[in-house]
Each structure stands twice: as structure tokens, then as C-alpha cells.
C-alpha positions in Angstrom: 35.7 -73.7 -7.2 36.3 -70.8 -4.8 34.8 -68.3 -7.3 31.8 -70.6 -7.9 31.1 -70.8 -4.1 31.4 -67.1 -3.8 28.9 -66.6 -6.7 26.5 -69.0 -5.1 26.8 -67.2 -1.8 26.1 -63.9 -3.5 23.0 -65.3 -5.1 21.8 -66.7 -1.8 22.4 -63.4 0.0 20.6 -61.5 -2.8 17.6 -63.9 -2.7 17.5 -63.5 1.1 17.5 -59.7 0.8 14.6 -59.9 -1.6 12.5 -62.2 0.6 13.3 -60.1 3.7 12.3 -56.9 1.9 8.9 -58.4 1.0 8.4 -59.4 4.6 9.4 -56.0 5.8 6.8 -54.4 3.5 4.1 -56.7 5.0 3.9 -55.1 8.4 0.2 -55.9 8.8 1.1 -59.6 8.5 4.2 -59.8 10.7 3.3 -57.4 13.5 5.6 -55.0 15.3 8.0 -57.3 17.1 8.6 -59.7 14.2 8.9 -56.6 11.9 11.8 -55.3 14.0 13.6 -58.6 14.0 13.2 -59.0 10.3 14.7 -55.5 10.0 17.7 -56.5 12.0 18.1 -59.6 9.8 17.8 -57.3 6.7 20.5 -54.9 8.0 22.9 -57.8 8.7 22.2 -59.2 5.2 22.9 -55.9 3.6 26.2 -55.6 5.4 27.2 -59.1 4.2 26.1 -58.1 0.7 28.4 -55.1 0.8 31.3 -57.2 2.0 30.8 -59.8 -0.8 30.7 -56.9 -3.3 33.6 -54.9 -2.0 35.3 -55.0 -5.3 32.5 -52.8 -6.7 33.6 -50.0 -4.3 37.3 -50.4 -5.3 36.4 -50.1 -9.0 33.9 -47.2 -8.6 36.5 -44.6 -9.3 38.2 -46.5 -12.1 37.5 -46.7 -15.8 35.0 -44.8 -18.0 31.3 -44.3 -17.3 28.9 -45.0 -20.1 25.1 -44.4 -19.7 24.4 -47.9 -18.3 27.2 -47.8 -15.7 26.2 -44.3 -14.6 22.6 -45.4 -14.2 23.4 -48.5 -12.2 25.9 -46.7 -10.0 23.5 -44.0 -9.2 20.8 -46.5 -8.4 23.2 -48.5 -6.1 24.3 -45.4 -4.2 20.7 -44.2 -3.6 19.6 -47.7 -2.6 22.4 -48.0 0.0 21.6 -44.5 1.4 17.8 -45.4 1.6 18.6 -48.6 3.4 20.9 -47.0 5.8 18.4 -44.2 6.6 15.6 -46.9 7.0 17.8 -48.9 9.4 18.8 -46.0 11.5 15.3 -44.6 11.9 14.0 -48.1 12.6 16.4 -48.6 15.4 15.5 -45.2 16.9 11.9 -46.4 17.2 12.7 -50.0 18.2 11.0 -51.4 21.3 11.8 -55.1 20.8 15.0 -55.7 18.8 17.3 -52.9 20.0 15.3 -51.1 22.8 18.4 -49.5 24.1 18.4 -47.3 21.0 14.8 -46.3 21.5 14.2 -42.5 21.4 17.7 -41.7 20.2 16.3 -39.6 17.5 13.2 -37.2 17.4 10.1 -39.2 16.3 8.9 -36.0 14.7 11.4 -36.7 11.9 12.1 -40.4 12.5 8.7 -41.9 11.8 8.0 -40.1 8.5 11.6 -40.5 7.4 11.5 -44.3 8.2 8.3 -44.6 6.2 9.6 -42.6 3.2 13.0 -44.2 3.1 11.7 -47.7 3.4 9.4 -47.1 0.4 12.3 -45.5 -1.5 14.4 -48.6 -0.7 11.6 -50.8 -1.9 11.4 -48.8 -5.2 15.1 -48.7 -5.7 15.5 -52.4 -4.9 13.1 -53.2 -7.7 15.0 -50.8 -10.0 18.3 -52.3 -9.0 17.1 -55.8 -9.8 15.7 -54.7 -13.2 18.9 -53.0 -14.2 20.7 -56.3 -14.0 18.0 -58.4 -15.7 19.1 -57.7 -19.3 22.7 -58.9 -18.5 21.3 -62.0 -16.8 18.8 -62.6 -19.6 21.7 -62.5 -22.1 23.0 -65.7 -20.6 19.7 -67.5 -21.1 20.1 -67.5 -24.9 16.4 -66.8 -25.6 15.2 -66.6 -29.2 13.4 -63.6 -30.6 10.0 -65.3 -29.9 11.0 -65.9 -26.3 12.2 -62.4 -25.8 8.9 -61.1 -27.2 6.9 -63.3 -24.8 9.0 -62.1 -21.9 8.5 -58.4 -23.0 4.7 -58.8 -23.1 4.6 -60.7 -19.8 6.9 -58.0 -18.2 4.6 -55.2 -19.6 1.5 -56.9 -18.2 3.1 -57.5 -14.7 4.5 -54.0 -14.8 1.1 -52.4 -15.5 -0.5 -54.4 -12.7 2.3 -53.4 -10.3 1.8 -49.7 -11.2 -1.9 -50.0 -10.5 -1.3 -51.6 -7.1 1.3 -49.0 -6.3 -1.2 -46.2 -6.9 -4.1 -48.2 -5.3 -2.2 -48.7 -2.1 -1.3 -45.0 -1.8 2.5 -45.6 -2.1 3.3 -42.1 -3.5 2.0 -40.6 -0.2 4.8 -42.4 1.7 7.6 -41.5 -0.8 7.0 -37.8 -0.5 6.5 -37.5 3.3 2.7 -36.9 3.0 1.7 -39.3 5.9 3.1 -39.7 9.4 1.8 -43.2 9.9 1.5 -46.4 7.8 -2.1 -46.8 6.8 -2.5 -50.5 6.2 -5.4 -52.9 5.6 -5.2 -55.4 8.4 -8.2 -57.4 7.0 -6.4 -58.3 3.8 -5.2 -61.9 3.6 -1.5 -62.4 4.3 -0.8 -64.2 0.9 -2.5 -61.3 -0.9 -0.3 -58.8 0.9 2.9 -60.6 -0.2 1.6 -61.1 -3.8 0.8 -57.4 -4.1 4.2 -56.4 -2.8 5.9 -58.8 -5.2 3.9 -57.3 -8.1 4.7 -53.7 -7.1 8.3 -54.7 -6.9 8.1 -56.2 -10.4 6.8 -52.9 -11.8 10.0 -51.1 -10.8 12.1 -54.1 -11.9 10.3 -53.9 -15.3 11.2 -50.1 -15.5 14.8 -50.8 -14.6 15.1 -53.6 -17.2 13.7 -51.3 -19.9 16.1 -48.4 -19.0 19.0 -50.8 -18.9 18.1 -52.1 -22.3 17.9 -48.6 -23.7 21.4 -47.8 -22.3 23.1 -51.0 -23.6 24.2 -51.2 -27.2 21.7 -52.8 -29.5 22.6 -55.1 -32.4 23.4 -53.5 -35.7 20.3 -52.9 -37.7 17.9 -53.2 -34.8 16.7 -49.6 -35.3 13.2 -50.2 -34.0 14.4 -51.7 -30.7 14.2 -48.4 -28.7 10.8 -47.8 -30.0 9.6 -51.2 -28.9 11.0 -50.5 -25.4 9.3 -47.2 -25.1 6.1 -48.8 -26.4 6.3 -51.4 -23.7 6.9 -48.7 -21.0 3.9 -46.7 -22.3 1.7 -49.7 -22.4 2.5 -50.6 -18.8 1.7 -47.1 -17.7 -1.6 -47.1 -19.6 -2.5 -50.5 -18.1 -1.7 -49.3 -14.6 -3.7 -46.0 -15.0 -6.6 -47.9 -16.7 -6.9 -50.4 -13.9 -6.7 -47.7 -11.3 -9.6 -45.9 -13.0 -11.7 -49.1 -13.4 -10.9 -50.6 -10.0 -10.1 -47.7 -7.5 -9.7 -48.6 -3.9 -12.3 -46.6 -1.9 -10.1 -46.9 1.2 -7.1 -45.1 -0.3 -6.6 -41.9 1.6 -6.4 -38.5 -0.1 -4.1 -36.2 1.6 -4.6 -33.1 -0.6 -4.4 -29.9 1.5 -7.6 -28.3 2.7 -9.4 -26.5 -0.1 -8.1 -28.7 -2.9 -10.7 -30.7 -4.9 -14.1 -31.6 -3.8 -15.6 -32.9 -0.5 -14.3 -36.5 0.2 -17.0 -39.0 -0.8 -18.0 -41.4 1.9 -20.8 -43.8 1.5 -23.9 -43.0 3.6 -25.5 -45.7 5.7 -29.2 -45.4 6.5 -30.6 -46.1 10.0 -32.2 -49.5 10.2 -34.3 -49.6 13.4 -36.4 -46.6 14.5 -36.4 -45.7 18.2 -39.3 -46.8 20.4 -41.6 -43.8 21.2 -41.6 -42.7 24.9 -44.4 -41.6 27.1 -46.0 -38.4 25.7 -48.8 -36.1 26.8 -50.6 -33.3 25.0 -48.7 -34.0 21.8 -48.1 -31.2 19.4 -49.4 -31.3 15.8 -47.0 -33.5 13.9 -44.4 -31.7 11.8 -43.0 -33.3 8.6 -39.3 -32.3 9.0 -37.6 -35.7 9.1 -36.6 -35.4 12.8 -36.1 -38.6 14.8 -38.1 -39.3 17.9 -35.9 -40.0 20.9 -37.7 -42.0 23.6 -37.8 -40.8 27.2 -35.6 -42.5 29.6 -32.8 -42.3 32.2 -29.1 -42.7 31.7 -25.8 -42.1 33.5 -24.5 -38.8 32.3 -20.7 -38.1 32.4 -17.8 -40.6 32.4 -16.5 -43.1 34.9 -13.2 -42.3 36.6 -11.7 -45.3 34.8 -12.4 -43.8 31.4 -9.1 -42.8 29.8 -8.6 -39.0 29.2 -11.7 -38.1 31.1 -11.8 -34.6 32.7 -13.0 -33.7 36.2 -16.0 -31.9 34.9 -17.5 -35.1 33.6 -18.8 -36.3 37.0 -21.2 -39.2 36.6 -24.8 -38.7 37.7 -28.2 -40.1 36.8 -30.4 -38.0 34.6 -33.9 -38.6 33.2 -34.9 -37.1 29.9 -38.4 -36.6 28.4 -39.0 -37.7 24.8 -38.0 -35.2 22.1 -37.4 -34.9 18.4 -33.9 -34.3 17.0 -32.5 -33.6 13.6 -30.7 -36.8 12.4 -28.2 -34.4 10.7 -26.2 -31.4 11.6 -27.7 -28.2 10.2 -26.5 -27.8 6.6 -25.3 -24.6 4.9 -28.1 -24.8 2.5 -30.7 -24.8 5.3 -29.0 -22.1 7.2 -28.5 -19.8 4.2 -32.1 -20.3 3.0 -33.5 -18.8 6.2 -30.7 -16.4 7.3 -29.6 -15.1 3.9 -25.9 -15.6 4.6 -23.4 -18.5 4.8 -20.6 -17.8 7.3 -18.9 -21.2 6.7 -15.2 -21.6 6.0 -15.6 -24.8 4.0 -18.3 -24.1 1.5 -20.7 -26.8 0.4 -24.5 -26.9 0.4 -24.6 -30.3 2.1 -21.8 -29.6 4.5 -22.7 -28.5 8.0 -22.9 -24.8 8.6 -20.0 -23.6 10.9 -18.4 -20.4 12.1 -21.6 -19.5 13.9 -22.0 -18.2 17.4 -24.3 -19.5 20.1 -26.5 -16.4 19.5 -26.5 -17.1 15.8 -27.7 -20.6 16.5 -30.5 -19.2 18.7 -31.7 -16.8 16.0 -31.6 -19.6 13.4 -33.8 -21.8 15.6 -36.3 -19.0 15.9 -36.2 -18.4 12.1 -36.9 -22.1 11.4 -39.8 -22.1 13.9 -41.4 -19.1 12.2 -40.9 -20.7 8.7 -42.7 -23.9 10.0 -45.5 -22.0 11.6 -44.4 -23.0 15.1 -44.2 -20.9 18.3 -40.5 -19.8 18.6 -38.8 -21.2 21.7 -36.8 -18.1 22.3 -37.4 -14.4 23.0 -34.3 -12.4 22.2 -33.8 -8.9 23.5 -30.4 -7.6 22.9 -28.0 -10.1 24.6 -30.8 -11.5 26.8 -32.3 -14.9 25.6 -35.4 -16.3 27.3 -36.4 -19.9 26.6 -40.0 -20.8 27.0 -39.8 -24.6 27.6 -43.5 -25.1 26.7 -43.0 -23.8 23.1 -43.3 -26.2 20.2 -40.6 -24.5 18.1 -37.1 -25.5 17.2 -34.4 -25.1 19.8 -30.9 -26.1 20.8 -30.6 -29.4 22.8 -29.8 -29.3 26.4 -26.5 -30.8 27.3 -28.3 -33.8 28.8 -30.4 -34.3 25.7 -27.4 -34.1 23.5 -25.4 -36.8 25.4 -28.5 -39.0 25.8 -29.2 -38.9 22.1 -25.5 -39.4 21.2 -25.0 -42.4 23.4 -28.2 -44.1 22.2 -28.0 -46.6 25.1 -24.3 -47.0 25.2 -22.0 -46.4 28.3 -18.7 -46.6 26.5 -16.5 -43.6 25.5 -18.0 -43.6 22.0 -21.5 -44.6 20.8 -20.1 -47.3 18.5 -19.0 -49.1 21.6 -15.4 -49.2 20.3 -12.8 -46.6 19.5 -13.5 -44.5 16.5 -11.4 -44.7 13.4 -11.3 -42.3 10.4 -13.7 -44.5 8.4 -16.4 -44.0 11.0 -16.2 -40.3 11.7 -14.6 -37.1 10.4 -11.9 -36.1 12.9 -8.2 -35.7 13.1 -7.8 -39.3 12.1 -4.0 -39.4 12.6 -4.7 -39.2 16.3 -7.3 -41.8 17.4 -8.2 -42.4 21.0 -5.3 -43.2 23.3 -2.6 -42.5 20.8 -1.0 -40.0 23.2 0.4 -42.8 25.4 1.1 -45.0 22.4 2.6 -42.6 19.9 5.7 -44.6 19.4 3.9 -47.9 19.0 0.4 -47.4 17.6 0.0 -51.2 16.9 -1.6 -51.6 20.3 -4.4 -49.2 19.6 -8.0 -50.5 19.1 -8.4 -47.8 16.3 -5.3 -47.3 14.2 -4.3 -43.9 12.7 -6.3 -43.0 9.6 -7.3 -40.3 7.3 -7.2 -36.6 8.3 -9.5 -34.8 5.8 -8.7 -31.3 7.2 -12.2 -30.1 6.4 -15.9 -30.8 6.9 -17.7 -33.3 4.8 -21.3 -33.6 3.7 -23.6 -34.4 6.6 -24.7 -38.1 6.9 -21.5 -39.4 5.3 -20.9 -42.1 8.0 -22.8 -44.8 9.8 -25.4 -43.4 12.2 -25.7 -44.4 15.8 -28.4 -46.9 17.1 -31.0 -44.1 17.0 -30.3 -43.0 13.5 -28.3 -39.9 14.3 -25.3 -39.0 12.1 -22.1 -37.3 13.0 -22.6 -37.1 16.7 -18.9 -37.7 16.8 -16.9 -35.4 14.5 -17.5 -33.2 11.5 -18.4 -30.1 13.6 -19.0 -29.5 17.3 -22.6 -28.7 18.1 -23.9 -25.9 20.4 -26.1 -26.8 23.4 -28.3 -24.5 25.4 -26.6 -24.9 28.8 -24.2 -22.6 30.6 -21.0 -24.4 31.3 -20.4 -25.3 35.0 -20.2 -28.3 37.4 -23.1 -30.7 37.1 -25.8 -30.4 39.7 -26.8 -33.9 40.8 -30.0 -32.4 42.3 -31.2 -31.5 38.7 -32.0 -35.0 37.6 -35.1 -34.4 35.5 -34.7 -32.6 32.2 -31.8 -30.4 33.5 -31.0 -27.2 31.6 -27.7 -26.5 33.2 -26.5 -23.8 35.7 -28.8 -20.8 36.2 -26.0 -18.4 35.2 -22.5 -18.4 33.6 -20.2 -16.9 31.1 -19.7 -19.9 28.7 -22.1 -22.2 26.8 -21.4 -25.9 26.2 -20.8 -27.4 22.8 -20.4 -31.1 22.2 -19.3 -33.8 19.8 -15.9 -32.8 18.5 -15.0 -31.6 15.0 -13.0 -32.3 11.9 -9.7 -31.1 13.6 -10.2 -32.7 17.0 -8.3 -35.7 18.4 -10.1 -38.9 19.3 -10.0 -38.1 23.1 -12.1 -35.0 22.4 -14.8 -37.0 20.5 -15.9 -39.0 23.5 -19.6 -38.9 24.3 -18.9 -37.3 27.8 -16.4 -34.7 26.6 -17.5 -31.1 27.4 -16.3 -28.0 25.5 -17.3 -24.5 26.3 -17.1 -21.0 24.9 -18.6 -17.6 25.3 -21.8 -16.9 23.3 -20.2 -14.8 20.6 -17.4 -17.2 19.7 -17.4 -18.4 16.1 -15.2 -21.2 14.9 -14.6 -23.2 11.7 -15.4 -26.4 13.5 -18.5 -25.3 15.4 -22.1 -25.7 14.2 -25.4 -26.9 15.5 -28.2 -29.5 15.4 -31.8 -28.6 16.4 -34.4 -30.4 18.5 -38.0 -29.7 19.4 -40.4 -30.9 22.1 -42.9 -33.7 21.7 -45.0 -32.1 24.4 -44.9 -28.9 26.5 -42.4 -28.8 29.3 -42.7 -26.4 32.3 -40.7 -23.4 33.1 -38.8 -20.4 31.6 -35.0 -20.2 31.5 -33.1 -17.0 30.9 -29.6 -16.5 29.6 -28.1 -13.0 29.9 -25.0 -12.8 27.8 -22.2 -10.5 28.7 -19.2 -9.7 26.5 -17.6 -6.4 26.3 -15.3 -7.3 23.4 -12.9 -4.7 24.6 -9.6 -4.5 22.7 -8.2 -1.2 24.2 -6.0 -0.7 27.2 -2.5 -1.7 28.2 -1.4 -4.9 26.4 0.8 -7.8 27.6 2.2 -10.5 25.4 2.6 -13.6 27.5 3.7 -16.8 25.9 5.2 -20.2 26.4 7.5 -21.7 23.8 9.5 -24.9 23.6 10.9 -25.1 20.0 11.0 -21.4 19.4 8.1 -21.1 16.9 5.8 -19.4 19.4 8.6 -17.2 20.6 9.2 -16.0 17.1 5.5 -15.1 16.7 5.5 -13.3 20.1 8.6 -11.2 19.0 6.8 -10.2 15.8 3.8 -9.1 17.7 6.0 -7.1 20.1 7.7 -5.5 17.1 4.5 -4.4 15.6 2.8 -3.3 18.9 5.6 -2.3 21.3 3.7 -4.2 24.0 5.3 -5.6 27.1 6.6 -9.1 26.7 6.6 -12.0 29.3 7.9 -15.5 28.6 6.4 -18.2 30.7 9.3 -20.4 31.9 9.4 -23.3 34.3 11.4 -24.0 37.5 11.9 -27.5 36.0 11.9 -27.1 32.2 10.7 -29.8 29.9 13.4 -32.0 28.2 15.2 -30.6 25.1 14.7 -33.9 23.4 11.7 -34.0 21.2 10.7 -37.6 21.9 10.9 -37.1 25.6 9.0 -33.8 25.6 6.2 -35.5 23.6 5.7 -37.9 26.5 6.2 -35.3 29.2 3.5 -33.1 27.5 0.9 -35.9 27.2 1.6 -37.0 30.7 1.0 -33.5 32.1 -2.2 -33.2 30.0 -3.4 -36.6 31.1 -2.8 -35.8 34.8 -4.0 -32.2 34.4 -0.7 -31.2 36.0 0.2 -27.6 36.9 4.0 -27.2 36.3 5.5 -24.5 38.5 6.3 -21.2 36.7 9.8 -19.8 37.4 9.0 -16.0 37.1 5.9 -14.0 37.9 4.1 -10.8 37.0 3.8 -8.4 39.9 1.6 -5.8 38.1 -1.0 -7.9 36.3 -3.7 -5.4 37.3 -2.1 -2.9 35.0 -3.0 -4.9 31.9 -6.4 -5.0 30.2 -5.5 -7.2 27.2 -3.4 -10.4 27.3 -2.1 -11.7 24.0 -1.6 -15.3 25.1 0.7 -17.5 23.0 1.5 -21.2 23.1 2.2 -24.2 20.9 -0.7 -26.6 20.2 0.4 -29.7 22.2 -1.7 -32.8 21.8 -4.7 -30.7 20.5 -4.8 -28.4 23.6 -2.7 -26.0 25.6 0.6 -26.9 27.3 0.0 -27.3 31.0 2.3 -24.3 31.8 -0.5 -22.1 30.2 -3.0 -23.7 32.7 -0.6 -22.7 35.6 -0.4 -19.2 34.2 -4.2 -18.8 33.9 -4.8 -20.1 37.4 -2.2 -17.8 39.0 -3.9 -14.5 38.1 -7.4 -12.9 38.2 -8.5 -12.2 34.6 -11.9 -10.9 35.4 -12.8 -8.1 33.1 -9.7 -8.6 31.0 -9.6 -9.7 27.4 -7.5 -12.8 26.4 -6.6 -13.0 22.7 -4.9 -16.3 22.0 -2.2 -17.1 19.4 -0.7 -20.5 18.8 1.7 -22.3 16.6 0.6 -25.7 15.3 1.5 -28.5 12.9 -1.9 -28.9 11.2 -4.6 -28.9 13.9 -5.0 -25.1 14.3 -6.3 -24.4 17.8 -7.5 -28.0 18.5 -9.4 -27.8 21.8 -7.1 -25.1 23.3 -9.7 -22.4 23.1 -12.2 -24.3 25.3 -9.4 -25.0 27.8 -8.7 -21.3 28.1 -12.4 -20.5 28.3 -12.8 -22.9 31.2 -9.7 -21.7 33.1 -10.5 -18.0 32.7 -14.3 -18.0 32.9 -14.6 -14.3 33.7 -12.3 -13.1 30.8 -13.5 -12.1 27.4 -11.9 -14.4 24.8 -10.9 -12.6 21.5 -10.5 -14.1 18.1 -7.3 -16.0 18.0 -4.4 -16.3 15.5 -3.2 -19.8 14.5 0.2 -20.0 12.8 1.5 -23.1 11.0 4.8 -23.8 12.7 6.9 -20.5 12.5 4.6 -18.8 10.0 7.0 -18.4 7.2 7.2 -15.3 5.0 3.5 -14.3 5.6 3.9 -14.0 9.4 4.3 -10.3 9.4 1.1 -9.7 7.3 -0.9 -12.3 9.2 0.0 -10.7 12.5 -0.8 -7.3 11.2 -4.2 -8.4 9.9 -5.0 -10.1 13.2 -4.0 -7.1 15.3 -6.2 -4.8 13.2 -9.2 -7.2 13.6 -8.6 -7.4 17.3 -8.4 -3.6 17.7 -4.9 -3.7 19.1 -3.0 -0.4 18.7 0.1 -0.8 16.5 3.3 1.2 16.3 3.3 3.9 13.7 
């Protein structure tokens, strides 16, 4: 009687574990708080399960091991390890069930480890269940016909489970390919549980077939192993076949940049054309597909209540005359047809052209005007560009025109009137708007983490804004005419920016930018000769002549000679290692930027400290200073990419000294976002310095660091040791 009760208790606990596991794998149904409490219940149930099966531990080192025992023991040990890792990582991220353990481990490792281990536990639980099925089925006394039906049914369910496993992107989690859980929150709850049960059945089917192969078969049953292998092959073929016939268009592809083709995203056509504005002395119509933007007034910039706004986004009212604008970013095919070259890093005829300077964009606009028989808008003499505002030819938009067209009547951070997600724009989808403050609990975000494509995609791949313009947010940043500087509220009618400056504005964000840098009001800036893999253009033209002539006199000495200083800030040591390698090759002076109050040594804490300082635009106090900065002509400036920009100690450093006439050449360590928006931050903080071509290094750089640094130094004209 005692043994019978114990067996019933075991069955109850095992069934409870199975139900709890299915609930844990249904996060989008349960939500964060309930998910954590279910996790606690699962942990306690697993502990009870171990106590009830303590005899297994005592017998583990006794007796002989045949194939079946070795297989089941290995699966059990791996399952226990996966469950233990899942529980520990889950507790380290807990905000509800065990908040006193929150941040006890670095989230850099905890989150992906929790995701990976939970999915391995799910897989191994199915395998564990399947390995015991043949022994259980032996007690059912099924006939040969019954066993055959059971095999066919198991094969069919196993095939469907394999299909769902692939369709839901489960391999990405198993092999640490994603930092967040990408779930379909629109899917019905019952369907989520059903799919999880079917995926679990696929691994149970595999375990059952492996167990049957290991167990001794009846004498004369020589074809039995062949039947088993046939069932396994059939299940795999069913799964692969269904995945080919019914792929999920929302499954994310995390192949590294450069692998495969451009991600395919369905294009959506504009539905309602804009209403024409007031026009006088119209030009002869041009059949170029450009969209007419009506004249009107709008509030340019962002309100002080907009999260992650920057001080240079001061709100002011602006009126804009009607103009035509390309609904698409300029493609590589169009650029190469007129200019004869394609400078882009991500090659594809329908992808946007990138890696072009502001001057390149000016010359392309003129070339397109001449090809269309229109009066060029610009006269270029050396580095001097004169814009004739009455010309009918193609040109860059002013910053006001760009924001007016992008907003299309909206006053929210994005022109969709909600936070962007990765299905609506090509950006660093792992980091949607406001994730900085909610990194440890992204469930509260309006737009959840999504796909990071790590490259440009074909123009027009996403839904256009209300005026039919594509990719105003993301894909590539777009050059504007204006010099960068504070807004002049007195220039309210068709403003063209400051009369002079050293940087030009670019807008819209690119494929490697965070959500906060995709906002309609966000302003980026760079010198006229800067080229970047995420920076392109979109052309406009007048509907009628405007008055005036505007001149831009570009200055950039591009100097790379003179005394060199390597100045850097490092937290983990990656940037320090790069700086030491540069110093080894150049012999240049070295200066490490340290703080009077250093950041925390705990990774989770420093994540929050870094985003707090960025959000507040803080200036941490530097502990040591350079007394002879005037002696240096070239500053090799190093830092880690923190939240897609510079750490704020770099801002403190740049504001402490006068960099007029000096050259700053950046180098940074990153985890996938390259420079992010750090280059524009440096350009704004050191407006009178020449910014050289930077070096971005993935983490510590690995075995190629020495060669990468050497190539960069040669390109930058930095003298190296013999």
C-alpha cells in the first residue's frame, strides 16, 4: 500500500511537471509575473521529484551500463543541469517572485543563458518522457496492430512537432543566437499550448524510437530496427515538408551579415495621395514618381516630455512650401547608373546606396538634374557649394522639409503614432524605443524586441507613412542640406539652417540604430566628407521657384600627421586591449580616461548607470587630466559602444579641451552595433575638429586585431613603429 501511494505520488508530480513546463513555455499567455511564479512552482516540483527518486542517485554508480541505461542516464543528468541553470538564471532576473535575487548575475549572460537552457530543458524533458514510453507501453499489452497504429500516429505527431519547432525558430534559442524571446502575442492561448505540446511530442517520439533501438528485440524480429529508422526518417521528412509548404513569414533569420540574400519583406503601397498645396509659377511636370508634399505648418522638434529627446530638438513652428520628394531612398542602381560607381557596403540594386558623403550626395543630385534636363540646383567649386533656391533641379531636402515629410501630420515620436517594431522598419530591432530603462523587463514596452537584420534591405520593404513615403525611419540615414546648429526660431518660413557650420545634418536612423535614434525629431550630424555604411540620401525638388541663394563652404584638412595621443575609456578591458595594441604599433602617448567615482564593477548595475547618464546627458567627473593637450595634433579616441553611443565620460573629455584644428580618429569596441550613433555624438561635441575614419572592433577583436589596427593606421596616415 505504501509503495502504491508512492507510485501515485510520483505520477502526480511527473504530470504536474509536464503541465508546468507547458505553462512556462507559454510566456505570451501567462505574462511576466505569473511566469515567474510558475517557475517557482516548477523548481519546487523538480526538487520533490528528485527526493521521490533518490534511489536512482544511489544506484547510479552500481551495476552494468547497457546502451539504454547509458542513454537514459545521460538524458537525466543533462535535464537536471538544464533545469538548474534555467532556475538560477530566472531567479537572477526575477522582479516579482524573488526580487531580492534580482541582478545577482550579469544579464549579459543571464538572459540568453536562461532562454537557451529553458529550451534545452524543454527538449530534454520530451526526450526523457520518450525514453520511458517503450517500458510503459510494454505494460499495455498492445497487439501488433495496435503497435503499428501507435507508431504511425507517433510518426505523424512527431513530424508536425518538428515542423512547429522549426517554424517557431526554436533552434535560435538553443544555440544562443537571440538575446530576447520573440513571441507572437496575437496567437490564441489554446493554440500556444497546443503547439508546445506538439513540439514536446516530437522529442518524446525521438526518445521512444531511440529507446526501442537500444532495448533488446524479440528473436526473429530482424526488420524491427529498419521500421524504427523508417519512422524517424518519415517524421523528419514530414516536418521539413510542412516547413517548406507552410513557412512562417514572421520567423526571424539571424544569419550573420553577408550570408544569404536580402531579407524579403512585403511591400505595402500608399493608399491616399497627399492634397496639393498652394503653388505659383509651376515647373513643367516631370515623370519621376516623386510624391507631392502639400505646403503647411508644423511644430518642428520634440516636446520636453518626449523620452530620450536631446536638447538640440527645441520645438518651434515652421512653415514649409509644397515640394516633391522621392518616396524611396536613392537606390544603388540609380546611383551607379549616373555616377558610374557603387560605394555601398551591402550590395544590391534595389537596396539604398550608402557610404556616400554629403558632397557625393550633392554631385549626384546635380547629375540627376542634368540627366532629366533640369537646371541643377547646385554650383560646386572645389569645396564650395552654392544652392540656387529657384532652380528646378533635384536637391537634398532641408532639415525642416525632411521632418515635415517624415511626420506626415503626426506629432508623436514616430510617424506611425506608436513605437516602431522590427516588422515596421529596418533598425536594430533588439533595442526598440525605451528598452534602455526596461532592459530587464521588456514586457512593459509598447514595441517588443524583434529582428536585427544587420544590413540594409530593398527600399520600399515596409509600410509607408501617411504621405506614401517609405523608410523614413530606418534602413539608412539620409543627408539633409543644412549645417548643424541650434534652431533659429526667427527662421520660420522655409528655413535652410545656420548660415555657417562644420557639420551637416542627417536624419531618419539606419539599420544599426536603436529605436531612440529613429525618432522623427532626432538630429544626427557629420562633416561633409564623412562616409558611413548606414548613411545615404533621398532627393526632393521644388514645385515652384523659391527665393535666395545659400552657400556652404566646406573645410576639412584631413590631416593625419603630427604628434599622436591615444585617449580611451574602458570598462570591461576590451577597449583597453585595443588601445594597447595601437600603442604597440605606433609608440604614441597613452591616456586612460578614469573617473573620480567609477562605474560599478557589476555588469547589470553598470548597464543601468550607463543608460541613466546617457538619458540625463550627465558629465561624470574625470579623475586625471592632460596638461599639454596643445602638443597633440591627432587624438585616437577609444571607447565601448554603450547603448548605441559614447559613454558619457567621453563627453566629459571632449568638453574639457579645445580640439579646434585637431583630428579625432575614433575606435570603439562593440557587441554588434558597430559605432551606433557615437560618431555623431563626437561630431557635435567637437565641432571644430576633423573627424577621421574610425575603427570598430567586435568585443576584443580576436586574432585579427593586430592586422585590423595596422590597416586602419595606414589608411589614417598614422606613422607606425619600424
